[in-house]
C-alpha positions as CSV (number, residue, x, y, z in Angstrom):
1,M,32.0,202.4,219.4
2,M,32.8,205.3,217.1
3,I,35.8,205.6,214.9
4,Q,36.7,209.2,214.1
5,N,39.6,211.6,213.9
6,I,41.1,212.7,217.2
7,Q,40.8,216.4,217.5
8,R,43.2,218.9,219.0
9,E,40.9,219.5,222.0
10,Q,41.2,215.8,222.8
11,A,45.0,216.1,223.2
12,D,45.0,215.1,226.8
13,D,43.3,211.8,226.1
14,F,45.4,211.1,223.1
15,W,48.6,211.9,225.0
16,K,47.7,209.7,227.9
17,L,47.0,206.7,225.6
18,R,50.1,207.4,223.5
19,L,52.4,207.5,226.6
20,E,50.7,204.4,227.9
21,A,51.6,202.6,224.7
22,L,55.2,203.7,224.7
23,R,55.6,202.8,228.4
24,L,54.0,199.4,228.3
25,H,55.3,198.3,224.9
26,P,58.7,200.1,224.3
27,E,59.7,197.5,221.7
28,A,56.7,198.2,219.5
29,F,57.3,201.9,218.6
30,G,60.0,203.9,217.1
31,S,59.4,206.7,219.7
32,S,60.4,206.2,223.3
33,Y,58.5,207.0,226.5
34,E,61.6,208.5,228.0
35,E,61.8,211.1,225.2
36,Q,58.1,211.7,224.6
37,V,57.1,212.2,228.3
38,R,59.3,215.3,228.3
39,I,57.3,217.0,225.6
40,P,55.4,220.0,227.1
41,M,51.6,219.4,227.1
42,D,51.0,222.7,225.2
43,E,53.0,221.2,222.2
44,V,50.9,218.0,222.0
45,P,47.9,219.5,220.2
46,L,50.3,220.6,217.4
47,K,51.0,216.8,216.7
48,I,47.3,216.3,216.0
49,N,46.2,216.8,212.4
50,S,42.9,216.3,210.8
51,Q,43.5,216.4,207.0
52,P,42.4,213.7,204.6
53,D,46.0,212.5,204.3
54,N,47.4,213.2,207.8
55,Y,45.3,212.3,210.8
56,I,45.1,210.2,213.9
57,L,42.0,208.0,214.2
58,G,40.5,207.2,217.6
59,A,38.2,204.5,218.7
60,F,35.8,206.0,221.2
61,S,33.3,204.3,223.6
62,E,29.7,205.4,223.9
63,E,31.0,207.4,227.0
64,N,33.6,209.1,224.7
65,D,36.5,207.3,226.3
66,L,39.5,206.8,223.9
67,M,40.1,203.1,223.7
68,G,42.5,202.9,220.7
69,M,44.2,204.9,218.0
70,A,46.1,204.7,214.8
71,G,47.9,207.4,212.8
72,F,48.1,207.9,209.1
73,R,50.2,210.2,207.0
74,R,50.8,210.5,203.3
75,E,54.4,211.1,202.1
76,Q,54.7,214.6,200.6
77,S,57.7,214.5,198.3
78,M,56.9,214.2,194.6
79,K,58.5,210.8,194.0
80,V,56.9,209.1,197.1
81,R,53.4,210.8,197.2
82,H,52.0,207.5,196.1
83,K,52.7,206.0,199.6
84,G,51.1,206.5,202.9
85,M,52.3,205.2,206.3
86,I,50.3,203.9,209.3
87,W,51.9,204.6,212.6
88,G,51.2,204.3,216.3
89,V,48.5,201.6,216.3
90,Y,47.5,200.9,219.9
91,V,44.5,199.6,221.8
92,S,44.4,199.9,225.6
93,H,44.7,196.6,227.5
94,E,41.2,196.7,228.9
95,H,39.7,197.1,225.4
96,R,41.7,194.4,223.6
97,G,39.8,191.5,221.9
98,L,37.0,193.7,220.8
99,G,38.1,194.1,217.2
100,I,39.1,197.8,217.7
101,A,42.5,197.5,215.9
102,R,40.8,195.8,213.0
103,K,38.2,198.6,212.8
104,L,40.8,201.3,213.0
105,M,42.8,199.6,210.2
106,Q,39.8,199.1,208.0
107,E,38.9,202.7,208.3
108,I,42.4,203.8,207.3
109,L,42.3,201.5,204.3
110,R,38.8,202.8,203.3
111,R,40.0,206.4,203.5
112,G,43.2,205.5,201.6
113,K,41.2,204.3,198.6
114,E,39.6,207.8,198.4
115,I,43.0,209.7,198.3
116,E,43.8,210.5,194.7
117,G,47.2,209.1,193.6
118,L,47.7,207.0,196.7
119,Q,48.8,203.5,195.6
120,Q,50.1,201.8,198.8
121,I,49.9,202.1,202.5
122,Q,52.9,200.8,204.5
123,L,53.6,199.9,208.1
124,T,56.1,198.2,210.2
125,V,55.5,195.7,213.0
126,V,58.0,194.2,215.4
127,T,58.5,190.5,214.3
128,S,57.7,189.3,217.8
129,N,54.2,190.9,217.6
130,H,52.5,187.9,215.9
131,T,49.0,189.1,216.8
132,A,49.4,192.4,215.0
133,A,51.2,190.9,212.0
134,E,48.5,188.3,211.5
135,L,45.8,191.0,211.7
136,Y,47.6,193.0,209.0
137,K,48.0,190.0,206.8
138,R,44.3,189.1,207.1
139,L,43.5,192.7,206.0
140,G,45.6,192.2,202.9
141,F,49.0,193.6,203.8
142,V,52.0,191.7,202.4
143,T,55.5,191.5,203.7
144,Y,58.2,193.0,201.5
145,G,61.1,192.7,203.9
146,I,62.6,192.4,207.4
147,E,64.7,195.1,208.9
148,K,67.2,193.4,211.3
149,D,67.8,195.4,214.5
150,A,65.3,198.1,213.4
151,L,64.9,199.2,217.0
152,I,67.3,198.8,220.0
153,Y,65.9,199.5,223.4
154,Q,67.9,199.0,226.6
155,G,70.4,196.9,224.8
156,Q,67.8,194.6,223.2
157,A,67.5,194.6,219.4
158,Y,64.1,194.1,217.7
159,D,63.6,193.2,214.0
160,E,60.7,194.8,212.1
161,E,58.5,193.3,209.4
162,L,57.9,195.8,206.6
163,M,54.4,195.5,205.2
164,A,52.4,197.1,202.4
165,Y,48.8,197.2,201.3
166,F,48.5,197.9,197.6
167,L,45.5,200.0,196.6
168,K,46.0,199.5,192.8
């Protein structure tokens, strides 16, 4: 398995996996399948960045199949540039249990330590997603709050656990 940045020329594979995540797990993401599926394919590559502080990691098989992904972006405003955010962590069902999410997260944390001035990396996880929350805790993330009714989808409310990894 290779962990590397998803490139704009891999937009088709990225978008297929992203839409799968949103369709199969609508409670786990702030974006919705219903809204994202309407985005024209020629706009998708524009969502893919490959800067040191704004990228989407992919986990690729030896055959170059995209098995999982996780996004990272650093806040840009002067007062919050010390923070980064992990978003869109997802591993396809057929590749779960192989440690892919852990490897993606470890690479983001490793890279985060190299970004000058970055002090913490935050993420949110739906409180019912115990597997993901436990992974994040094992990696060193700590909970700093719970947002009640953070997401509402088809009349169902979902709370989110707010977590941070402190680099300093």
